[in-house]
DOFI-565904 format. One record per residue (C-alpha): x, y, z; residue in one letter; chain. Coordinates in Angstrom, 2 decimals. Each point is the difference from the previous one (the first is absolute). Layout:
N
<site px="X" py="Y" pz="Z" type="a" mol="A"/>
...
***
This chain:
225
<site px="0.00" py="0.00" pz="0.00" type="x" mol="A"/>
<site px="1.44" py="3.43" pz="-0.90" type="x" mol="A"/>
<site px="-0.26" py="1.43" pz="3.54" type="x" mol="A"/>
<site px="-1.88" py="-0.16" pz="3.31" type="x" mol="A"/>
<site px="-2.06" py="3.14" pz="-0.53" type="x" mol="A"/>
<site px="-3.71" py="-0.11" pz="0.76" type="x" mol="A"/>
<site px="-2.49" py="2.67" pz="-0.97" type="x" mol="A"/>
<site px="-3.06" py="1.60" pz="1.57" type="x" mol="A"/>
<site px="-2.62" py="0.95" pz="-2.56" type="x" mol="A"/>
<site px="-2.38" py="2.51" pz="1.51" type="x" mol="A"/>
<site px="-0.53" py="3.54" pz="1.28" type="x" mol="A"/>
<site px="-0.26" py="-0.50" pz="3.78" type="x" mol="A"/>
<site px="3.31" py="1.32" pz="1.40" type="x" mol="A"/>
<site px="-0.75" py="-1.33" pz="3.49" type="x" mol="A"/>
<site px="-0.58" py="-3.51" pz="-1.35" type="x" mol="A"/>
<site px="3.27" py="0.19" pz="-1.94" type="x" mol="A"/>
<site px="1.89" py="1.06" pz="3.14" type="x" mol="A"/>
<site px="-1.46" py="-2.89" pz="2.02" type="x" mol="A"/>
<site px="1.19" py="-2.49" pz="-2.58" type="x" mol="A"/>
<site px="3.40" py="1.62" pz="-0.53" type="x" mol="A"/>
<site px="0.70" py="0.27" pz="3.75" type="x" mol="A"/>
<site px="-0.53" py="-3.74" pz="0.44" type="x" mol="A"/>
<site px="1.88" py="-1.09" pz="-3.12" type="x" mol="A"/>
<site px="2.98" py="2.37" pz="0.13" type="x" mol="A"/>
<site px="1.79" py="-1.70" pz="2.96" type="x" mol="A"/>
<site px="-0.06" py="-3.22" pz="-2.02" type="x" mol="A"/>
<site px="1.85" py="1.53" pz="-2.94" type="x" mol="A"/>
<site px="-3.06" py="0.55" pz="-2.19" type="x" mol="A"/>
<site px="-0.34" py="3.32" pz="-1.80" type="x" mol="A"/>
<site px="-3.65" py="0.91" pz="-0.62" type="x" mol="A"/>
<site px="-0.49" py="2.27" pz="-2.98" type="x" mol="A"/>
<site px="-3.23" py="1.82" pz="-0.72" type="x" mol="A"/>
<site px="-2.15" py="0.56" pz="-3.09" type="x" mol="A"/>
<site px="-3.28" py="1.82" pz="-0.49" type="x" mol="A"/>
<site px="-2.41" py="-2.25" pz="-1.95" type="x" mol="A"/>
<site px="-1.31" py="3.01" pz="-1.92" type="x" mol="A"/>
<site px="3.51" py="0.61" pz="-1.34" type="x" mol="A"/>
<site px="0.22" py="-3.44" pz="-1.58" type="x" mol="A"/>
<site px="-0.10" py="0.26" pz="-3.76" type="x" mol="A"/>
<site px="-1.97" py="-2.46" pz="-2.12" type="x" mol="A"/>
<site px="2.26" py="-2.96" pz="-0.67" type="x" mol="A"/>
<site px="2.63" py="1.12" pz="2.53" type="x" mol="A"/>
<site px="1.68" py="-2.74" pz="2.02" type="x" mol="A"/>
<site px="1.55" py="0.61" pz="3.41" type="x" mol="A"/>
<site px="3.25" py="-1.79" pz="0.61" type="x" mol="A"/>
<site px="2.26" py="-1.44" pz="1.00" type="x" mol="A"/>
<site px="-1.52" py="-0.82" pz="3.39" type="x" mol="A"/>
<site px="-0.78" py="-2.89" pz="2.30" type="x" mol="A"/>
<site px="-3.49" py="0.72" pz="1.33" type="x" mol="A"/>
<site px="-2.56" py="2.82" pz="-0.23" type="x" mol="A"/>
<site px="-2.17" py="1.32" pz="2.81" type="x" mol="A"/>
<site px="-3.12" py="1.48" pz="-1.57" type="x" mol="A"/>
<site px="-2.29" py="2.42" pz="1.80" type="x" mol="A"/>
<site px="-3.57" py="-1.12" pz="-0.61" type="x" mol="A"/>
<site px="-2.25" py="2.18" pz="-2.11" type="x" mol="A"/>
<site px="-2.85" py="-1.26" pz="-2.21" type="x" mol="A"/>
<site px="1.17" py="-0.20" pz="-3.59" type="x" mol="A"/>
<site px="3.75" py="0.19" pz="0.71" type="x" mol="A"/>
<site px="0.86" py="-3.71" pz="0.02" type="x" mol="A"/>
<site px="-0.31" py="-0.76" pz="-3.76" type="x" mol="A"/>
<site px="2.31" py="2.92" pz="-0.84" type="x" mol="A"/>
<site px="2.47" py="-0.98" pz="2.71" type="x" mol="A"/>
<site px="0.04" py="-3.65" pz="-1.10" type="x" mol="A"/>
<site px="0.94" py="1.10" pz="-3.51" type="x" mol="A"/>
<site px="2.82" py="2.12" pz="1.42" type="x" mol="A"/>
<site px="1.52" py="-2.91" pz="1.97" type="x" mol="A"/>
<site px="-0.35" py="-2.55" pz="-2.78" type="x" mol="A"/>
<site px="3.26" py="-1.01" pz="-1.66" type="x" mol="A"/>
<site px="0.25" py="0.04" pz="-3.79" type="x" mol="A"/>
<site px="-0.42" py="-3.76" pz="-0.07" type="x" mol="A"/>
<site px="-3.33" py="0.19" pz="1.83" type="x" mol="A"/>
<site px="1.13" py="-0.98" pz="3.50" type="x" mol="A"/>
<site px="-1.62" py="2.14" pz="2.70" type="x" mol="A"/>
<site px="2.32" py="0.99" pz="2.85" type="x" mol="A"/>
<site px="-1.37" py="-0.55" pz="3.51" type="x" mol="A"/>
<site px="-1.93" py="2.77" pz="1.73" type="x" mol="A"/>
<site px="-1.86" py="0.66" pz="3.24" type="x" mol="A"/>
<site px="-2.92" py="2.37" pz="0.37" type="x" mol="A"/>
<site px="0.03" py="2.35" pz="3.00" type="x" mol="A"/>
<site px="-2.69" py="2.30" pz="1.37" type="x" mol="A"/>
<site px="-0.90" py="1.93" pz="3.17" type="x" mol="A"/>
<site px="-3.70" py="-0.53" pz="-0.78" type="x" mol="A"/>
<site px="-0.57" py="-3.75" pz="-0.48" type="x" mol="A"/>
<site px="-3.28" py="-1.41" pz="-1.26" type="x" mol="A"/>
<site px="-1.00" py="-3.51" pz="-0.99" type="x" mol="A"/>
<site px="-0.62" py="1.17" pz="-3.57" type="x" mol="A"/>
<site px="3.50" py="1.51" pz="-0.22" type="x" mol="A"/>
<site px="1.60" py="-3.19" pz="1.34" type="x" mol="A"/>
<site px="-1.91" py="-2.17" pz="-2.46" type="x" mol="A"/>
<site px="0.87" py="2.25" pz="-2.97" type="x" mol="A"/>
<site px="3.67" py="0.08" pz="1.03" type="x" mol="A"/>
<site px="0.44" py="-3.73" pz="0.52" type="x" mol="A"/>
<site px="-1.97" py="-0.88" pz="-3.13" type="x" mol="A"/>
<site px="2.32" py="2.32" pz="-1.92" type="x" mol="A"/>
<site px="2.94" py="-2.14" pz="1.12" type="x" mol="A"/>
<site px="1.29" py="1.87" pz="3.06" type="x" mol="A"/>
<site px="2.39" py="-1.92" pz="2.22" type="x" mol="A"/>
<site px="-1.74" py="1.45" pz="3.07" type="x" mol="A"/>
<site px="-2.43" py="2.71" pz="1.11" type="x" mol="A"/>
<site px="1.63" py="2.12" pz="2.70" type="x" mol="A"/>
<site px="-1.74" py="2.54" pz="2.22" type="x" mol="A"/>
<site px="1.35" py="3.02" pz="1.90" type="x" mol="A"/>
<site px="1.49" py="0.04" pz="2.55" type="x" mol="A"/>
<site px="2.30" py="-2.48" pz="-1.74" type="x" mol="A"/>
<site px="0.92" py="-3.19" pz="1.88" type="x" mol="A"/>
<site px="3.85" py="-0.03" pz="-0.29" type="x" mol="A"/>
<site px="0.30" py="-3.78" pz="0.21" type="x" mol="A"/>
<site px="-2.60" py="-0.55" pz="-2.69" type="x" mol="A"/>
<site px="1.58" py="2.65" pz="-2.22" type="x" mol="A"/>
<site px="3.45" py="-1.57" pz="0.26" type="x" mol="A"/>
<site px="-1.42" py="-3.46" pz="-0.71" type="x" mol="A"/>
<site px="-1.55" py="1.35" pz="-3.19" type="x" mol="A"/>
<site px="3.23" py="1.77" pz="-0.93" type="x" mol="A"/>
<site px="1.94" py="-3.26" pz="0.25" type="x" mol="A"/>
<site px="-2.64" py="-1.98" pz="-1.91" type="x" mol="A"/>
<site px="-0.28" py="2.72" pz="-2.63" type="x" mol="A"/>
<site px="3.75" py="0.14" pz="-0.49" type="x" mol="A"/>
<site px="0.16" py="-3.76" pz="-0.56" type="x" mol="A"/>
<site px="-2.80" py="0.20" pz="-2.57" type="x" mol="A"/>
<site px="1.62" py="2.97" pz="-1.71" type="x" mol="A"/>
<site px="3.39" py="-1.70" pz="-0.20" type="x" mol="A"/>
<site px="-1.64" py="-2.97" pz="-1.68" type="x" mol="A"/>
<site px="-1.93" py="2.30" pz="-2.33" type="x" mol="A"/>
<site px="3.14" py="1.82" pz="-1.17" type="x" mol="A"/>
<site px="1.76" py="-3.33" pz="-0.65" type="x" mol="A"/>
<site px="-2.96" py="-1.27" pz="-2.01" type="x" mol="A"/>
<site px="-0.23" py="3.31" pz="-1.84" type="x" mol="A"/>
<site px="3.60" py="-0.33" pz="-1.17" type="x" mol="A"/>
<site px="-0.66" py="-3.59" pz="-1.07" type="x" mol="A"/>
<site px="-3.11" py="1.15" pz="-1.89" type="x" mol="A"/>
<site px="1.90" py="2.77" pz="-1.80" type="x" mol="A"/>
<site px="2.74" py="-2.43" pz="-1.03" type="x" mol="A"/>
<site px="-2.60" py="-2.50" pz="-1.23" type="x" mol="A"/>
<site px="-1.79" py="2.73" pz="-1.97" type="x" mol="A"/>
<site px="3.22" py="0.84" pz="-1.83" type="x" mol="A"/>
<site px="0.56" py="-3.67" pz="-0.89" type="x" mol="A"/>
<site px="-3.56" py="-0.42" pz="-1.27" type="x" mol="A"/>
<site px="0.27" py="3.17" pz="-2.09" type="x" mol="A"/>
<site px="3.03" py="-1.48" pz="-1.78" type="x" mol="A"/>
<site px="-1.98" py="-2.97" pz="-1.37" type="x" mol="A"/>
<site px="-0.99" py="0.29" pz="-3.68" type="x" mol="A"/>
<site px="-3.62" py="-0.54" pz="-1.12" type="x" mol="A"/>
<site px="0.87" py="-3.37" pz="-1.58" type="x" mol="A"/>
<site px="1.84" py="-1.13" pz="3.12" type="x" mol="A"/>
<site px="-3.04" py="1.05" pz="2.01" type="x" mol="A"/>
<site px="-2.15" py="-2.28" pz="-2.19" type="x" mol="A"/>
<site px="2.30" py="-2.88" pz="0.88" type="x" mol="A"/>
<site px="0.15" py="0.95" pz="3.68" type="x" mol="A"/>
<site px="-3.78" py="0.04" pz="0.30" type="x" mol="A"/>
<site px="-0.23" py="-3.53" pz="-1.40" type="x" mol="A"/>
<site px="2.88" py="-1.22" pz="2.20" type="x" mol="A"/>
<site px="-1.84" py="1.30" pz="3.07" type="x" mol="A"/>
<site px="-3.15" py="-1.77" pz="-1.27" type="x" mol="A"/>
<site px="1.94" py="-3.27" pz="0.15" type="x" mol="A"/>
<site px="0.42" py="-0.57" pz="-3.74" type="x" mol="A"/>
<site px="2.86" py="-2.16" pz="-1.31" type="x" mol="A"/>
<site px="2.38" py="1.25" pz="-2.69" type="x" mol="A"/>
<site px="-1.81" py="-1.98" pz="-2.70" type="x" mol="A"/>
<site px="-3.35" py="1.48" pz="1.00" type="x" mol="A"/>
<site px="1.41" py="3.52" pz="0.11" type="x" mol="A"/>
<site px="1.58" py="-0.44" pz="-3.42" type="x" mol="A"/>
<site px="-3.30" py="-1.17" pz="-1.45" type="x" mol="A"/>
<site px="-2.00" py="2.82" pz="1.61" type="x" mol="A"/>
<site px="2.40" py="2.71" pz="-1.20" type="x" mol="A"/>
<site px="0.83" py="-1.62" pz="-3.35" type="x" mol="A"/>
<site px="3.74" py="-0.11" pz="0.70" type="x" mol="A"/>
<site px="2.52" py="-2.81" pz="0.37" type="x" mol="A"/>
<site px="0.82" py="-1.70" pz="3.30" type="x" mol="A"/>
<site px="3.56" py="1.23" pz="-0.43" type="x" mol="A"/>
<site px="-1.28" py="3.58" pz="-0.14" type="x" mol="A"/>
<site px="-2.09" py="-0.60" pz="3.11" type="x" mol="A"/>
<site px="3.09" py="-1.25" pz="1.81" type="x" mol="A"/>
<site px="1.92" py="3.09" pz="-1.09" type="x" mol="A"/>
<site px="-2.76" py="2.23" pz="1.33" type="x" mol="A"/>
<site px="-0.02" py="-1.89" pz="3.32" type="x" mol="A"/>
<site px="3.75" py="0.52" pz="0.31" type="x" mol="A"/>
<site px="-0.33" py="3.75" pz="-0.64" type="x" mol="A"/>
<site px="-2.92" py="0.26" pz="2.45" type="x" mol="A"/>
<site px="2.10" py="-1.62" pz="2.74" type="x" mol="A"/>
<site px="2.82" py="2.40" pz="-0.73" type="x" mol="A"/>
<site px="-2.29" py="3.05" pz="0.10" type="x" mol="A"/>
<site px="-1.74" py="-1.11" pz="3.21" type="x" mol="A"/>
<site px="3.35" py="-1.03" pz="1.53" type="x" mol="A"/>
<site px="-1.16" py="-3.52" pz="0.84" type="x" mol="A"/>
<site px="1.57" py="-3.39" pz="-0.63" type="x" mol="A"/>
<site px="-2.84" py="-2.38" pz="-0.86" type="x" mol="A"/>
<site px="-3.57" py="-0.33" pz="-1.24" type="x" mol="A"/>
<site px="-1.14" py="-0.55" pz="3.59" type="x" mol="A"/>
<site px="1.53" py="3.35" pz="0.94" type="x" mol="A"/>
<site px="-1.70" py="1.65" pz="-2.98" type="x" mol="A"/>
<site px="-3.36" py="-1.23" pz="1.25" type="x" mol="A"/>
<site px="0.77" py="1.01" pz="3.58" type="x" mol="A"/>
<site px="0.94" py="3.51" pz="-1.13" type="x" mol="A"/>
<site px="-3.17" py="0.33" pz="-2.11" type="x" mol="A"/>
<site px="-2.23" py="-1.28" pz="2.82" type="x" mol="A"/>
<site px="1.43" py="2.61" pz="2.33" type="x" mol="A"/>
<site px="0.04" py="3.01" pz="-2.30" type="x" mol="A"/>
<site px="-2.18" py="-0.68" pz="-3.05" type="x" mol="A"/>
<site px="-3.21" py="-1.69" pz="1.16" type="x" mol="A"/>
<site px="-2.94" py="2.10" pz="1.13" type="x" mol="A"/>
<site px="-2.26" py="-0.83" pz="2.93" type="x" mol="A"/>
<site px="-2.05" py="-2.30" pz="-2.23" type="x" mol="A"/>
<site px="3.10" py="-1.89" pz="-1.13" type="x" mol="A"/>
<site px="-0.09" py="1.52" pz="-3.48" type="x" mol="A"/>
<site px="3.29" py="0.66" pz="-1.78" type="x" mol="A"/>
<site px="0.95" py="3.67" pz="-0.42" type="x" mol="A"/>
<site px="2.58" py="1.32" pz="-2.46" type="x" mol="A"/>
<site px="0.88" py="2.71" pz="2.48" type="x" mol="A"/>
<site px="1.03" py="-0.26" pz="3.61" type="x" mol="A"/>
<site px="-2.97" py="-0.31" pz="2.35" type="x" mol="A"/>
<site px="-0.23" py="2.47" pz="2.88" type="x" mol="A"/>
<site px="-1.26" py="-1.81" pz="3.04" type="x" mol="A"/>
<site px="0.62" py="0.99" pz="3.62" type="x" mol="A"/>
<site px="1.80" py="-2.90" pz="1.74" type="x" mol="A"/>
<site px="-1.28" py="1.03" pz="3.41" type="x" mol="A"/>
<site px="-2.78" py="2.09" pz="1.41" type="x" mol="A"/>
<site px="-3.19" py="-0.02" pz="1.98" type="x" mol="A"/>
<site px="-1.57" py="-3.48" pz="0.02" type="x" mol="A"/>
<site px="-3.36" py="0.54" pz="1.66" type="x" mol="A"/>
<site px="1.23" py="0.31" pz="3.56" type="x" mol="A"/>
<site px="3.81" py="0.09" pz="-0.14" type="x" mol="A"/>
<site px="3.04" py="1.03" pz="-2.01" type="x" mol="A"/>
<site px="2.17" py="-2.73" pz="-1.43" type="x" mol="A"/>
<site px="3.40" py="-0.37" pz="-1.58" type="x" mol="A"/>
<site px="0.42" py="-2.24" pz="-3.07" type="x" mol="A"/>
***
């Protein structure tokens, strides 16, 4: 992860001070951003975890701002001095790690900071892997992609040759170039790579890398892959 900075997204200066006072002795710098200053499409980063002041309508914009280019959402907690059941439900259903109320419980805050940092570290690692995979996929030619799709579908060289009206020798040459471009050593590794980066949620083959968050809110808890 690029650094250990966390960020408070909100306008309540007192709430920001509460959080910063607790986190600072533990080596965590807490930056601050006004949600209204976030530009459309802007992404905040690098950071480990965001603490978001609750206001109706803010969460979708904030989620976009803490989403990495690959589609992975960095962990965030929602904080408020005026808790309501509706606010807690909206926050947790939006994927918040926790719903914190003022005055802030220091122990609970630090527990979330540690958990959030672990999730963020994993997210940054996966983001780098995703970016590297995207570059490899982009290097594959359209004809090689035709072959790759049929390899992932479990077709043998003879079947691929017949389907694409090419020789088995040409199919083998394409397989070799696909392995080189994807930086893998075998057909099994080709399929493993494609299953991880090129199949959508319905198991359908995609000719582009598939953005899919590897962790996130799962009904009642956050989980790592």
